[in-house]
C-alpha positions as CSV (number, residue, x, y, z in Angstrom):
1,S,61.5,-168.1,-29.1
2,E,58.3,-170.2,-29.6
3,I,56.2,-166.9,-29.6
4,D,55.3,-166.2,-33.3
5,K,54.0,-162.7,-32.9
6,V,52.5,-160.0,-30.2
7,I,49.4,-158.0,-30.8
8,I,48.4,-155.2,-28.6
9,L,44.6,-154.6,-28.8
10,K,42.6,-151.4,-27.7
11,G,39.2,-150.0,-27.3
12,V,36.6,-151.5,-29.4
13,S,38.5,-154.5,-31.1
14,A,39.7,-155.6,-27.4
15,V,36.1,-155.4,-26.0
16,A,34.2,-157.3,-29.5
17,L,36.8,-160.2,-28.8
18,Y,37.3,-160.3,-25.1
19,G,34.4,-158.8,-23.3
20,S,34.0,-155.7,-21.0
21,K,37.7,-156.8,-18.9
22,A,39.2,-156.1,-22.0
23,A,38.7,-152.5,-22.0
24,K,41.9,-151.4,-21.2
25,G,43.4,-153.3,-23.6
26,V,44.8,-156.6,-24.6
27,V,48.2,-158.6,-25.4
28,M,47.8,-161.2,-27.6
29,I,50.3,-163.2,-27.6
30,T,50.4,-166.1,-31.0
31,T,52.6,-168.8,-30.3
32,K,54.3,-170.8,-33.2
33,R,52.5,-173.2,-35.5
34,G,53.3,-175.8,-38.4
35,K,54.1,-174.3,-41.9
36,V,54.5,-175.7,-45.4
37,G,57.7,-176.7,-46.6
38,D,60.6,-179.1,-45.8
39,P,61.1,-180.5,-42.4
40,T,63.3,-178.1,-40.2
41,I,65.4,-178.4,-37.2
42,S,66.6,-175.6,-34.9
43,I,68.5,-176.0,-32.0
44,R,69.7,-173.1,-29.8
45,V,71.5,-173.4,-26.2
46,N,72.3,-170.5,-24.5
47,S,74.8,-170.5,-20.9
48,G,75.8,-167.4,-19.3
49,M,76.8,-166.1,-15.9
50,L,74.2,-163.6,-14.0
51,V,76.3,-160.7,-12.4
52,P,74.2,-158.2,-10.0
53,K,74.5,-154.8,-10.7
54,A,74.4,-153.6,-7.4
55,Y,73.7,-154.2,-3.7
56,P,71.7,-152.4,-1.2
57,K,74.1,-150.3,1.5
58,Y,73.3,-150.2,4.7
59,L,74.9,-148.8,8.3
60,G,77.7,-150.6,9.9
61,A,76.9,-151.8,13.1
62,A,78.7,-149.2,14.8
63,E,76.6,-146.3,12.8
64,Y,73.5,-148.4,13.6
65,M,74.2,-148.2,17.5
66,A,75.2,-144.5,17.7
67,L,72.0,-143.5,15.4
68,Y,69.7,-145.8,17.7
69,N,71.3,-144.2,21.0
70,E,70.4,-140.5,19.2
71,A,67.1,-141.8,18.7
72,M,66.4,-142.7,22.0
73,D,67.6,-139.8,23.6
74,N,65.5,-137.7,21.3
75,D,62.5,-139.4,22.8
76,G,63.9,-138.7,26.2
77,K,65.0,-142.3,27.0
78,D,68.4,-143.9,27.9
79,P,70.5,-145.0,25.4
80,M,70.4,-148.7,24.3
81,Y,74.0,-149.2,23.5
82,S,77.2,-148.1,25.7
83,Q,80.0,-146.3,24.1
84,E,82.3,-148.4,24.8
85,D,80.4,-151.4,23.0
86,I,79.9,-148.7,20.0
87,Y,83.8,-148.0,20.2
88,F,84.9,-151.9,20.1
89,T,82.5,-152.6,17.1
90,S,83.8,-149.6,15.1
91,L,87.6,-151.4,15.5
92,G,86.2,-154.5,14.1
93,N,88.7,-156.3,16.1
94,N,86.5,-159.1,17.4
95,P,83.5,-159.6,15.1
96,Y,82.6,-162.3,17.5
97,R,81.7,-160.4,20.6
98,Y,80.8,-157.4,18.7
99,P,79.0,-158.3,15.4
100,D,78.8,-156.4,12.2
101,L,76.9,-158.4,9.7
102,N,76.4,-157.5,6.3
103,M,74.5,-160.6,4.6
104,Y,75.3,-158.9,1.0
105,S,79.0,-159.2,1.4
106,S,81.2,-161.3,-0.6
107,E,81.7,-163.8,2.6
108,Y,78.2,-165.0,2.0
109,L,77.4,-164.0,-1.9
110,K,79.0,-165.4,-5.1
111,D,79.9,-162.9,-7.7
112,M,77.6,-164.7,-10.1
113,F,75.6,-167.5,-10.9
114,N,75.2,-169.8,-14.0
115,L,71.6,-169.8,-15.9
116,S,71.7,-172.5,-18.9
117,E,69.1,-173.2,-21.4
118,G,68.6,-175.4,-24.3
119,I,65.6,-175.3,-27.0
120,A,65.0,-177.6,-29.9
121,E,62.2,-177.0,-32.6
122,I,60.9,-179.0,-35.4
123,T,58.9,-177.8,-38.1
124,G,57.2,-178.7,-41.3
125,G,54.2,-179.6,-43.1
126,N,52.4,-179.9,-46.4
127,E,48.9,-178.5,-47.4
128,R,47.2,-181.6,-45.7
129,V,49.2,-181.5,-42.5
130,K,51.7,-179.0,-40.7
131,Y,53.2,-179.6,-37.5
132,Y,55.5,-177.7,-35.0
133,T,57.3,-179.0,-32.2
134,S,59.6,-177.7,-29.4
135,A,61.5,-179.1,-26.2
136,G,63.6,-177.3,-23.7
137,Y,65.4,-177.5,-20.7
138,L,66.4,-174.4,-18.4
139,R,68.7,-174.8,-15.1
140,Q,69.3,-171.8,-12.9
141,G,71.8,-171.9,-9.9
142,S,72.1,-170.2,-6.6
143,L,73.8,-166.6,-5.8
144,L,74.3,-167.5,-2.4
145,K,77.4,-169.6,-0.9
146,V,76.4,-170.6,2.5
147,G,75.7,-173.9,4.1
148,N,73.3,-175.8,1.9
149,T,72.9,-172.9,-0.7
150,P,75.3,-173.5,-3.2
151,D,72.8,-176.7,-4.1
152,D,69.7,-174.3,-4.6
153,N,68.4,-174.6,-7.9
154,V,65.7,-174.2,-10.2
155,N,64.9,-176.8,-13.0
156,R,62.3,-176.9,-15.9
157,L,61.9,-179.2,-18.3
158,F,59.3,-178.5,-20.8
159,A,57.5,-179.8,-24.6
160,R,55.0,-178.5,-26.5
161,G,53.5,-179.4,-30.1
162,N,50.6,-178.7,-32.6
163,I,49.2,-180.0,-35.7
164,D,46.9,-178.8,-38.3
165,M,44.9,-181.2,-40.4
166,K,42.8,-180.6,-43.1
167,L,40.4,-183.4,-43.3
168,H,38.3,-182.4,-46.0
169,E,38.1,-178.8,-48.1
170,N,35.4,-177.7,-45.5
171,I,36.8,-179.5,-42.9
172,N,39.7,-178.6,-40.5
173,V,41.4,-180.1,-37.5
174,R,44.0,-178.1,-34.7
175,T,45.4,-180.0,-32.1
176,D,47.6,-178.6,-29.0
177,A,49.6,-180.1,-26.5
178,N,52.0,-178.8,-23.8
179,V,53.7,-180.7,-20.7
180,T,55.9,-178.9,-18.4
181,F,58.1,-180.6,-15.4
182,Y,59.1,-177.8,-12.7
183,N,61.6,-178.5,-9.7
184,A,63.1,-176.2,-7.3
185,K,65.4,-176.8,-4.7
186,A,66.2,-174.3,-1.5
187,A,67.7,-174.2,1.7
188,R,65.2,-173.5,4.5
189,T,66.4,-169.8,5.2
190,S,64.7,-166.4,4.9
191,W,67.8,-164.9,3.6
192,W,66.7,-161.9,1.8
193,N,64.1,-160.8,4.1
194,N,66.7,-161.0,6.7
195,A,69.2,-159.2,4.2
196,A,67.0,-156.4,4.8
197,T,65.8,-156.2,8.4
198,L,68.1,-158.3,10.2
199,R,70.1,-155.5,12.9
200,P,74.0,-155.6,12.0
201,N,74.7,-155.6,15.8
202,R,72.4,-158.7,16.6
203,V,74.4,-161.5,16.5
204,A,77.7,-163.5,15.4
205,P,76.2,-166.5,13.3
206,L,79.2,-168.5,13.7
207,I,81.8,-168.2,16.4
208,P,85.1,-170.0,16.3
209,L,85.6,-172.8,18.9
210,S,89.4,-172.0,19.4
211,M,87.6,-168.4,21.2
212,I,86.4,-170.8,24.0
213,D,88.4,-170.8,27.2
214,P,90.1,-174.0,26.9
215,D,89.4,-174.8,31.0
216,D,85.6,-174.1,30.6
217,A,84.7,-177.4,31.0
218,N,80.9,-176.1,31.0
219,A,81.0,-174.3,27.8
220,W,82.8,-177.1,26.0
221,D,80.1,-179.9,27.2
222,A,77.7,-177.3,25.7
223,V,79.5,-177.5,22.2
224,N,80.2,-181.0,22.1
225,T,76.7,-182.1,22.4
226,S,75.8,-180.0,19.0
227,N,74.6,-181.6,15.7
228,H,76.2,-178.7,13.6
229,I,80.2,-177.9,14.1
230,I,80.4,-176.0,11.2
231,D,84.0,-177.4,9.1
232,G,84.9,-178.4,12.5
233,K,85.7,-175.1,13.5
234,Y,82.4,-173.0,14.1
235,F,79.3,-173.1,16.1
236,L,76.4,-171.7,15.8
237,G,75.7,-168.5,17.7
238,G,72.7,-166.7,18.7
239,T,71.2,-164.1,21.7
240,Q,68.1,-165.0,24.0
241,Q,66.3,-162.7,21.6
242,Q,67.9,-163.9,18.5
243,T,67.2,-167.6,18.6
244,T,67.7,-168.1,14.7
245,N,69.6,-166.7,12.4
246,P,69.6,-166.9,8.7
247,I,73.1,-168.0,8.6
248,A,72.6,-170.8,11.0
249,A,69.5,-171.7,9.1
250,A,71.3,-172.4,5.8
251,Y,73.4,-174.9,7.7
252,A,71.1,-176.6,10.0
253,A,67.4,-175.9,9.1
254,G,67.0,-178.1,6.3
255,E,65.8,-177.9,2.7
256,A,62.5,-177.7,0.9
257,K,61.6,-179.2,-2.8
258,Y,59.1,-177.8,-4.7
259,V,57.7,-179.7,-7.8
260,S,55.1,-178.9,-9.9
261,R,53.5,-181.0,-12.9
262,Q,51.4,-179.5,-15.8
263,F,49.6,-180.9,-18.8
264,Q,47.3,-179.3,-21.1
265,F,45.7,-180.6,-24.2
266,N,43.4,-178.9,-26.8
267,T,41.7,-179.9,-29.8
268,G,39.1,-178.3,-32.0
269,F,37.3,-178.6,-35.1
270,D,36.3,-176.1,-37.9
271,F,33.6,-176.6,-40.1
272,N,32.8,-174.3,-43.0
273,L,29.2,-174.5,-43.9
274,R,29.3,-172.0,-46.5
275,S,27.3,-174.4,-48.7
276,L,24.2,-174.2,-46.4
277,V,24.3,-170.8,-45.8
278,D,26.9,-167.9,-47.2
279,G,29.2,-167.3,-44.3
280,L,28.2,-169.9,-41.9
281,F,31.0,-171.2,-39.9
282,L,31.0,-173.7,-37.0
283,R,33.7,-174.5,-34.4
284,A,34.2,-176.9,-31.9
285,K,36.7,-177.0,-29.2
286,Y,37.7,-179.6,-26.4
287,G,40.6,-178.9,-23.8
288,I,42.0,-180.7,-20.8
289,D,44.5,-179.2,-18.2
290,Y,45.9,-180.9,-15.7
291,S,48.1,-179.7,-13.0
292,T,49.7,-180.9,-9.5
293,E,52.2,-179.4,-7.2
294,Y,53.4,-180.1,-4.0
295,E,56.2,-179.1,-1.4
296,Q,58.4,-181.6,0.0
297,A,60.3,-180.1,3.0
298,Y,62.9,-181.2,6.1
299,E,62.5,-178.7,8.8
300,N,65.5,-179.5,11.3
301,T,65.4,-177.4,14.6
302,Y,68.5,-176.4,16.0
303,A,70.4,-174.9,18.9
304,V,72.4,-171.2,19.3
305,Y,74.8,-170.4,21.9
306,A,75.1,-167.3,23.7
307,P,78.8,-166.4,24.8
308,S,79.9,-164.7,27.7
309,W,83.0,-163.0,27.5
310,N,86.0,-162.3,29.6
311,N,89.3,-160.8,28.7
312,Y,92.5,-162.4,29.8
313,G,95.6,-160.4,29.4
314,G,94.1,-158.2,26.4
315,V,92.6,-161.1,24.7
316,D,88.9,-162.1,24.4
317,A,88.0,-165.5,25.6
318,I,84.6,-166.9,25.8
319,S,83.9,-168.1,29.5
320,G,80.7,-169.5,29.4
321,L,77.7,-170.7,26.7
322,A,74.2,-170.2,27.2
323,V,71.9,-172.4,24.9
324,Y,69.1,-171.7,23.2
325,G,66.8,-174.4,21.1
326,V,67.1,-178.2,20.4
327,D,68.9,-180.1,17.6
328,R,66.1,-182.1,15.9
329,Q,66.1,-183.6,12.9
330,A,62.8,-184.0,10.8
């Protein structure tokens, strides 16, 4: 760790140092500096798998539909969903016609994801010059495994150093520098927001091509114009009310890259003027803070397809497709 010590200041001592804004207390973090001694090199590498302890548990689609109807009845309104739809949804035989979406399922999420970091520290010095330098790298993977989301990642590279020099018995110089490079990449899908708000019966995000009636030329013409046939087997599902969904977006909506660059440089001179006046001390400081950040995004639009269903001899088949949206690359 780059932290040397942590001090909690309260009351008068905090206000004396940091003013009235510190009346409720201050957490003062002091980072490491060089020490007198032979050069010391320390290297630490950590790598591990982060495992979610638990996920929220939401109602299944059939339960949601039944309770929604009950709420409508309590308000003196007609039910939203038919008993037939609720029944077939509860069976789960055809989740493409009767969706029951759980975005926290293992179908979409990994059991764990990786976080790795490495830090090297060098310190040493003598009575005249003391130095400390650290450099490190961190990489974090993604919990999602849908579409382009497995490539989501966070990378941070940083270096920090300081030098304390005693130029004269009464003159000391302190110099600090820090540089940080931060890059993050993510598919353009609002996964976690939708996981908590998207109705489980609202949409089947991916529908097999094999469920389209082979003789329905219009439906085949529609999907054959799509730029997004997933794994050669699935087209993007949707409805007139749900023209986008987070799973389709993970495949087709593009990606965003966030880049941040930060640089800080500080130097200071301490002059002990006790030869002039006992207890007189002068400190001069100069600092430069530079920061730049930007986001580069490829925001694609995509078409979704709302199927019309028929049952032929006990087998569900898609007998028509309505198209909502347009495939367009950014």
